[in-house]
C-alpha distance (Angstrom), angle and dihedral (degrees) to the residues before:
residue distance angle dihedral
M1 . . .
K2 3.75 . .
T3 3.82 88.5 .
L4 3.81 92.2 51.7
R5 3.81 89.7 47.0
V6 3.80 92.1 52.2
I7 3.82 91.8 48.0
G8 3.77 90.4 48.6
I9 3.78 92.9 52.4
A10 3.82 89.2 45.9
L11 3.72 92.4 53.2
I12 3.82 92.5 47.2
S13 3.82 89.6 51.1
L14 3.82 92.5 49.6
F15 3.81 91.1 48.5
C16 3.78 91.4 51.4
L17 3.79 92.1 46.7
L18 3.83 90.8 52.0
L19 3.76 90.9 45.1
F20 3.87 93.9 55.1
E21 3.84 91.0 44.4
F22 3.85 90.5 51.6
Q23 3.87 97.5 47.9
P24 3.73 94.1 67.0
V25 3.71 91.7 52.5
V26 3.77 92.2 50.4
H27 3.78 92.1 46.5
A28 3.80 90.3 49.7
Q29 3.83 89.7 51.6
E30 3.77 91.6 49.7
T31 3.78 91.7 48.8
A32 3.72 92.9 49.4
A33 3.83 90.5 49.7
Q34 3.85 90.0 50.1
Q35 3.83 90.2 49.5
E36 3.89 91.6 50.9
A37 3.81 88.4 48.5
N38 3.77 98.1 54.3
L39 3.78 114.3 116.2
Q40 3.80 128.6 -146.4
F41 3.76 132.7 177.6
Q42 3.81 138.7 154.9
W43 3.76 120.4 -119.9
A44 3.84 137.5 179.0
F45 3.83 131.0 175.1
G46 3.87 117.0 -168.7
A47 3.77 136.8 176.6
L48 3.82 134.2 -159.4
K49 3.81 105.4 -148.0
K50 3.71 113.1 -151.0
A51 3.84 94.1 -152.5
N52 3.87 90.2 58.0
G53 3.76 94.0 53.6
S54 3.89 91.2 -90.7
K55 3.82 88.6 -63.3
F56 3.79 111.4 170.5
E57 3.80 121.0 -112.3
A58 3.68 128.9 -179.8
V59 3.78 113.7 -125.6
T60 3.79 112.6 -142.0
R61 3.83 101.9 154.5
D62 3.81 140.7 13.3
T63 3.76 111.2 -45.9
V64 3.79 148.6 171.8
L65 3.76 120.6 -104.9
K66 3.77 134.4 174.5
T67 3.82 138.0 -141.1
G68 3.80 106.6 -80.8
D69 3.80 94.6 29.6
Q70 3.81 114.4 125.3
I71 3.74 130.8 -140.6
K72 3.80 138.4 -168.0
F73 3.83 139.3 -178.1
F74 3.78 134.0 -150.9
L75 3.82 126.0 -160.8
N76 3.73 132.0 179.7
V77 3.79 111.1 -168.9
N78 3.77 130.4 -171.1
Q79 3.74 123.9 -147.6
N80 3.89 95.0 -102.2
C81 3.77 94.7 53.3
F82 3.81 131.4 81.2
V83 3.83 114.4 -160.7
Y84 3.74 128.3 -172.7
L85 3.83 129.7 -167.9
I86 3.80 114.3 -171.5
Y87 3.82 125.6 177.2
R88 3.68 128.0 -152.2
S89 3.82 117.2 -163.7
S90 3.76 126.5 -146.1
Q91 3.79 86.2 -103.2
G92 3.85 91.0 59.4
E93 3.83 94.7 -107.6
L94 3.78 118.3 142.1
S95 3.84 128.5 -142.2
V96 3.82 128.9 178.9
L97 3.78 107.4 -135.0
F98 3.77 93.6 178.5
P99 2.99 136.2 62.7
Q100 3.81 99.1 20.0
R101 3.75 94.0 -138.3
F102 3.82 140.6 -0.5
Q103 3.74 126.6 -122.5
L104 3.76 100.8 -151.3
M105 3.73 96.8 164.5
S106 3.77 95.9 47.6
T107 3.81 134.5 64.6
E108 3.79 91.8 -142.8
Y109 3.73 119.5 108.2
T110 3.67 112.9 174.9
V111 3.76 107.2 173.0
A112 3.83 98.1 112.4
G113 3.76 113.9 135.8
N114 3.85 138.9 38.3
H115 3.80 120.4 -23.5
Y116 3.81 128.1 -175.9
I117 3.75 115.5 -161.8
P118 2.92 110.3 -125.3
A119 3.81 96.1 21.7
D120 3.79 129.2 -106.1
D121 3.82 114.8 -16.9
Q122 3.75 96.9 -17.9
W123 3.82 124.8 116.2
F124 3.63 132.5 -166.4
E125 3.84 112.6 -118.5
L126 3.81 125.9 -154.0
D127 3.73 111.7 -120.0
E128 3.84 130.2 -153.3
H129 3.82 95.0 -76.0
T130 3.72 104.5 103.9
G131 3.77 130.0 -169.4
E132 3.88 139.0 81.0
E133 3.81 114.3 -26.5
R134 3.76 127.1 -177.9
F135 3.72 139.4 -159.0
Y136 3.90 116.8 -158.6
L137 3.82 113.0 -156.1
L138 3.84 114.1 -169.8
A139 3.75 130.9 171.2
S140 3.85 129.5 -175.6
V141 3.74 140.5 174.9
K142 3.74 85.3 -137.4
R143 3.85 127.9 52.4
L144 3.88 111.4 -100.3
T145 3.87 92.6 -134.1
E146 3.76 96.0 165.5
L147 3.81 89.5 53.4
E148 3.83 90.3 45.7
A149 3.89 91.2 50.8
L150 3.93 92.0 52.0
I151 3.75 89.9 48.6
N152 3.80 91.3 50.2
D153 3.79 89.7 50.5
Y154 3.81 91.6 49.1
E155 3.79 93.2 49.3
S156 3.86 92.5 50.9
A157 3.84 96.5 41.2
D158 3.80 126.1 103.0
K159 3.83 115.8 -100.9
A160 3.84 92.3 -102.9
K161 3.84 92.5 55.6
K162 3.80 96.4 48.0
P163 3.88 99.9 83.9
P164 3.70 96.4 61.1
L165 3.80 92.2 42.8
A166 3.84 88.9 51.3
S167 3.76 88.7 53.6
Q168 3.82 89.4 52.2
I169 3.88 90.5 51.7
L170 3.82 93.4 50.0
A171 3.83 87.8 47.3
E172 3.77 90.2 51.5
I173 3.85 89.8 52.3
R174 3.81 90.9 51.3
K175 3.87 90.2 47.5
L176 3.85 91.1 51.9
R177 3.74 91.6 50.9
K178 3.78 93.2 49.2
Q179 3.81 91.4 48.6
H180 3.76 91.8 53.1
L181 3.81 99.0 42.6
K182 3.85 89.9 118.1
F183 3.76 89.0 57.2
K184 3.84 92.8 51.0
T185 3.90 92.6 115.6
Y186 3.79 111.7 106.9
A187 3.76 137.9 152.8
E188 3.85 133.9 -142.7
R189 3.77 129.5 -160.4
P190 3.79 133.0 170.0
V191 3.73 118.6 -96.4
N192 3.80 124.6 -139.3
I193 3.46 123.3 -140.9
I194 28.17 92.0 38.6
G195 3.61 152.4 -157.5
N196 3.77 116.2 30.8
L197 3.84 102.0 -26.9
R198 3.77 96.3 -163.7
G199 3.79 112.4 101.6
T200 3.81 94.6 7.7
E201 3.82 98.2 95.3
K202 3.77 109.7 133.3
A203 3.81 130.8 -172.4
E204 3.77 115.8 -118.5
T205 3.88 98.6 -178.0
A206 3.76 94.0 140.0
R207 3.76 93.3 54.5
A208 3.76 101.4 28.1
H209 3.82 115.8 171.6
D210 3.74 122.2 -163.1
I211 3.82 101.2 -145.0
A212 3.74 92.1 -177.3
K213 3.80 88.5 87.8
Y214 3.76 89.3 64.6
A215 3.78 94.1 51.1
V216 3.83 122.7 124.9
E217 3.81 125.0 -153.7
I218 3.73 112.4 -121.4
S219 3.72 119.6 -160.1
A220 3.87 130.3 -178.3
D221 3.81 140.1 156.3
T222 3.82 104.2 -104.1
F223 3.78 107.9 -34.9
F224 3.81 141.1 33.6
S225 3.80 133.7 -179.3
R226 3.74 138.3 170.5
T227 3.73 135.8 167.7
F228 3.82 124.7 -148.1
T229 3.74 115.5 -159.7
I230 3.75 119.8 -158.3
D231 3.84 120.0 -160.5
H232 3.75 96.6 -149.9
K233 3.75 110.0 -158.7
């Protein structure tokens, strides 16, 4: 009996020793996976307010804009980050401002690099449709394929079918936020270097502003989201 007891104690001791030796390896693997999953991208949102002589202002929070004001966005996306910018007009219509199209049937995702929205020297201009407008900025280390599918359905649907599909898209955004509440921590640091928006792009060559110099670098674990609400008067 004493021999069995000694063997039992020895086996328990060996098991504990192996367990403690194995845990750091597992922890190291998890830490490495988390580091690989981290997302980073650069972002800027700027406005030219007509009342201020079209002086440029960086938009960092909810703000008030007026008909005739112009806005523009900047994104710098790396290869391991999927960024989406979705616009909801005061009439409840949705538009995808970034990326320009989805490739649901392909694993390719070639949007790395600098992006001005709209492109080049164009700016979006707020038209006469006033009210609350929103911009939904989402970023993920994984493609949001369900959100992409809903948006594709919305864009190809008849006008009568769009409102319920728009509601589904907004519900999907809320669901994604809820699922990633534990990943809410993020950081921002400076980087050196609207009514119906469709059909209202306007060239501003003479007063071009490179909003990239106002960009901030946003970093998060696996998911990031922010909503900018515009009180369009």
